[in-house]
C-alpha positions, 0 to 999 in steps of 0.5 A: 491499545491502538492494535485492540481498538483499530481491531475492534474498529476494523471488525466492527465497521470495515468487515460486514462489508468487504465481501460485498466490496469485494463482489461489487468492486466498489469503493469501501467508503464504510471503511473510509469514513471509520477510518477518518472518523477515528484519525487512522487514515493518516497516522503518520501526518506530524502533529505539526500539519494537524496529525496524531504524528503516528511514527511507522509502527503505528502506521504498521499496526493499522494496516496490519488490522485493517488488512486482516478484514479488507485488504481493500480498505488497508489500502486507504491508510497505506496509501495516503502514506505513500502519496504523501511521504513524498512530500514529508521526506523533501517538500517544503514547509509550506507544501507540507502545509498546503497538503499534509493538513487537509490529508490529516483533516480528512479533506483529501487523500494522496496517490502516488503516480511513478509507473507508466505502461513501458516504465515499471521496473524499470521506473528511470525509463519514465516518459512523463514530461514536465516542461519548464513555463515561466513560473510554472510547469506544463506536463504531459504524459500518462501513469498506469496501475494508481492505486486509488486514482480518481478518489484521490484528491492529491497525486504525487508525480514523476515526470522528466524535467532533463531527458538527458540525466535518466534518474537525475533528471527526473522531478516530483510535483503535485499535481491536483485532481481538478487541475485542467487536463487530468482526467483518469481512464476506466477501473482495471478489471483486477484479480484482488483487492477490487475494492481499491479503484486502479486507473490511468492518471492522464496528464495533458499539458497540465499546467501547475504553479512551480512551487508545487515541486517536491524538492529541488529539480532533478532529485524527484526520483531519489525521492521516489526511491527513498519514499519506497524503503519506507512504504514497502513496509506499510505492503509488508504490513498489508500482506501480514494482517492478509495472512493473520486473518487467513490463519484466524478463519482458518483455525477456527473452522478446523475447530468445527468441522468434523469427519470422521467422528471428531473435529478436523483440528485433532489430525495431525496433517492439519496441526502442522499446516496451522503450525507452520502458518503460524511460523510464517506468519509470526516470522513476517510480523517479526521482520516487517516491525523490526523494519518499522523500527529501522524507517523511523530510526533512519537506519543505514540498512533501511532498504535492505529491511524493507525490500526483506519484509516486503519479499517475505510476508508477502510471499508468506501471506500467499503460501498461507492463504494457499494453505487456509484454503485448503484447510476449508477444502472445497468451502475455500474455494467458494465465495461464501467464505472469505479467505479465496479473496484473502488468496486473490488479494495476497496475491498482489503483494508479490506484486506492486512497490515492486515485484519480489524479484526486484525486491531480491535485486534490491537486498542483493545489491545492498549485500553486495556494497 
């Protein structure tokens, strides 16, 4: 039921503008409006705070079906979850009420600020600082690769509160777009997901109340890593949706495209390619859904499954979209067809929320514990 309704909405309201959003590198406001009007922009927010109370699998299905037609648009529900999940996991009830309710009621969007110019895979090497000043903290630093920066109203920011403790000296805060001293860099000129703005976030003597700290001082890095255990699954869902969209389009094309007097779908070489693509998509789906179940139950092997699902699904998406372009031949290489966009969009799923090389490190560490 959920899948059917999201797919219908995505095809009617989001798909028609997907190519223009990519071509013009503009935020998909049409998608945001449609998702918010149907309470699909942040299904993970608990009912207690005005949300739909959707479980991890519901969030996965929403992201998957939106990504099937437009990867950029799927980052609206995905990043709303990424940015707000630290508040859900570690925030006080007062903080949850203050920030989750506006998100649920479509009055705000959330982003997540972990990476920095010199702290990517080594996130614990961050330099952004938060210094206590009475009942406030003063933040200074630069965050890079921030999805939906400038559009989102709220930002979960990781900052160093005790430089002597490395990861245990990092704390998490909610920063608001309108806080004095917050500004944004120019949008990055990216290969894909062009409709989702990626910008630096500048924090210049940003003074915020101390009660905007998420959890206790020094627990921010642990919260950040726990968040990624859950939200890597949303990237798996995005990759899965992109791959499914490419497979669906390729299947339709080969049935209609004729060469040598018959549809190219009749040729065994094409059939073998489609079979391999479908196997990868379905395997990715099973891994992603299995990881979502573990996310919902907070199982001990979530770290492994979240990393594995993200890694496998994104690798599969890159392979499937590449093969889909190949099946269309020269047409697949043009912007008149959606597959080259899907191929470009798939690439980022192998990179963000931890590169797939980092995912393999994470998995190996879990196996060797």
